[in-house]
C-alpha positions as CSV (number, residue, x, y, z in Angstrom):
1,R,-22.7,8.4,-0.5
2,V,-21.3,8.9,2.9
3,G,-22.5,5.5,4.9
4,R,-21.3,3.6,1.4
5,M,-17.8,5.7,1.4
6,Y,-16.4,4.9,4.8
7,K,-17.4,1.8,6.7
8,D,-14.0,1.1,8.8
9,L,-14.6,1.4,12.2
10,E,-11.7,2.5,14.5
11,K,-11.2,3.0,18.4
12,T,-11.1,7.3,18.3
13,D,-10.7,9.6,21.4
14,I,-13.5,11.9,20.6
15,Q,-12.5,14.4,23.1
16,T,-9.1,14.5,21.0
17,L,-10.8,14.3,17.6
18,A,-13.1,17.5,18.5
19,K,-10.0,19.4,20.3
20,D,-8.4,19.3,16.9
21,L,-11.3,19.5,14.8
22,V,-12.0,23.2,17.1
23,S,-8.5,24.4,17.1
24,F,-8.9,24.0,12.8
25,I,-12.2,25.8,13.2
26,Q,-11.2,28.6,15.3
27,S,-7.9,29.4,13.2
28,D,-10.3,30.5,10.3
29,T,-10.5,33.9,10.6
30,D,-14.2,34.3,9.9
31,H,-14.8,31.6,13.2
32,N,-11.8,33.7,15.7
33,N,-14.5,34.8,17.4
34,A,-16.3,31.6,18.4
35,T,-16.1,30.2,22.2
36,I,-15.8,26.1,22.0
37,T,-15.7,24.1,25.1
38,C,-15.8,20.1,24.7
39,Q,-16.3,17.7,28.0
40,N,-17.1,14.6,29.4
41,L,-16.6,13.1,25.5
42,P,-15.8,9.1,25.3
43,T,-13.3,7.3,23.1
44,L,-15.7,5.1,20.5
45,E,-15.7,2.6,17.6
46,V,-16.6,5.2,15.0
47,V,-15.8,6.2,11.5
48,P,-13.3,9.0,12.0
49,I,-13.4,10.5,9.0
50,T,-17.9,11.1,9.3
51,F,-17.6,11.7,12.8
52,K,-15.5,14.0,12.0
53,M,-17.8,15.8,9.7
54,L,-20.9,15.3,11.8
55,L,-19.3,17.2,14.5
56,Q,-17.6,20.1,12.0
57,N,-21.0,20.8,10.4
58,L,-23.1,20.8,13.9
59,I,-20.0,23.3,15.6
60,T,-19.8,25.6,12.5
61,N,-23.8,25.9,12.3
62,G,-23.8,27.2,15.5
63,I,-21.1,29.7,14.8
64,K,-23.0,30.6,11.8
65,Y,-26.8,31.1,12.6
66,Q,-25.5,33.8,15.2
67,P,-27.5,37.6,15.8
68,E,-25.4,40.3,14.4
69,G,-22.3,41.2,16.5
70,Q,-22.9,38.3,19.1
71,K,-20.2,36.1,19.8
72,A,-21.0,32.3,19.4
73,E,-20.8,30.1,22.4
74,I,-20.7,26.4,22.0
75,F,-20.8,23.8,24.6
76,I,-20.0,19.8,23.3
77,S,-20.7,17.0,25.8
78,A,-21.7,13.6,26.0
79,D,-23.6,11.7,29.0
80,E,-23.5,7.3,28.9
81,K,-26.6,5.7,28.3
82,D,-27.5,2.1,28.9
83,D,-26.6,0.9,25.3
84,G,-24.5,4.4,24.0
85,W,-24.0,7.9,24.3
86,E,-26.0,10.9,24.1
87,F,-24.2,13.6,22.6
88,S,-25.1,17.4,22.5
89,I,-23.7,20.6,21.0
90,S,-25.7,23.6,22.4
91,D,-25.3,27.1,20.9
92,N,-26.5,30.5,21.6
93,G,-27.4,31.8,18.4
94,I,-31.0,32.5,16.7
95,G,-32.7,29.4,17.3
96,I,-35.1,27.3,15.3
97,E,-38.9,27.3,15.6
98,A,-40.2,23.5,16.7
99,K,-42.3,23.4,13.6
100,H,-39.2,23.0,11.7
101,S,-37.4,20.6,13.9
102,E,-37.6,17.5,11.7
103,E,-37.9,18.7,8.4
104,I,-34.5,21.2,8.8
105,F,-32.9,17.2,8.8
106,G,-33.9,16.9,5.1
107,M,-31.7,17.1,2.1
108,F,-31.7,20.8,0.8
109,K,-34.2,22.5,3.6
110,R,-33.3,25.8,4.5
111,L,-35.2,28.3,6.5
112,H,-33.2,31.1,5.9
113,T,-32.3,32.7,2.4
114,R,-28.8,32.3,1.0
115,E,-28.5,36.2,2.0
116,Q,-29.1,35.8,5.3
117,Y,-26.8,32.9,5.7
118,A,-24.7,30.9,3.6
119,G,-25.1,27.5,2.9
120,N,-26.6,24.4,0.2
121,G,-29.3,23.3,2.8
122,M,-27.2,19.7,2.8
123,G,-25.4,19.7,6.1
124,L,-27.8,18.8,8.7
125,A,-28.9,15.8,6.1
126,I,-25.6,14.9,5.7
127,C,-25.2,14.9,10.0
128,K,-28.5,12.7,9.9
129,K,-26.9,10.1,7.5
130,I,-24.0,9.8,9.5
131,V,-25.4,8.9,12.8
132,E,-27.5,6.5,11.4
133,Q,-24.7,5.1,10.2
134,H,-23.5,4.6,13.4
135,G,-26.9,3.4,14.4
136,G,-28.1,6.2,16.4
137,E,-30.7,9.5,16.3
138,I,-30.4,12.8,15.8
139,W,-32.9,15.7,16.9
140,V,-32.8,19.2,17.8
141,S,-34.3,21.3,21.1
142,S,-35.0,25.1,20.3
143,S,-36.5,28.1,20.8
144,P,-36.2,31.5,18.6
145,G,-33.6,34.0,20.1
146,K,-32.6,31.2,22.5
147,G,-30.5,28.7,20.7
148,S,-30.3,25.7,19.9
149,T,-29.3,22.0,21.2
150,F,-28.5,19.4,18.8
151,Y,-28.3,15.5,20.4
152,F,-27.6,12.2,18.8
153,T,-26.8,9.0,20.0
154,I,-24.0,6.7,18.9
155,R,-24.4,2.7,20.1
156,K,-21.5,1.4,22.2
157,N,-21.3,-2.1,19.8
158,Q,-20.9,-0.7,16.3
159,T,-19.7,-4.1,15.1
160,Q,-23.8,-5.8,14.7
161,H,-25.1,-2.3,13.2
162,N,-22.3,-1.7,11.1
163,Q,-22.0,-4.6,8.7
């Protein structure tokens, strides 16, 4: 439903959107121990509400999937490419085995029990839908015990894709 509900693109300062989101997340007492750094984020034509959901899901996953007692460190950046931007959101969490790097984007796909980590298995599926809504792709690079980096691309010219 994400792609059908919200279709209006707006010129959005992603750096400001991310910093506002980080302030909101860090005010939550469960997340106030996380260090979240945003660097080099562009202004793009996006659907702001869904793009905010995308960032929020990836940041809070980086905070949630931490070894017991470890302080989360999240780093968000973007690099300009020929036809768009490549974003990366890195964390120092528990990591993901390579064999699960595609299935985690499926609806209700969980690698852990709810007792280990809360959630319903929809977050990364929603992220994938939002990225596709913006004409991009999403993937992960990760190693167990060494954290994860989620990458996604956003096309520069959204008008053609979003019609």
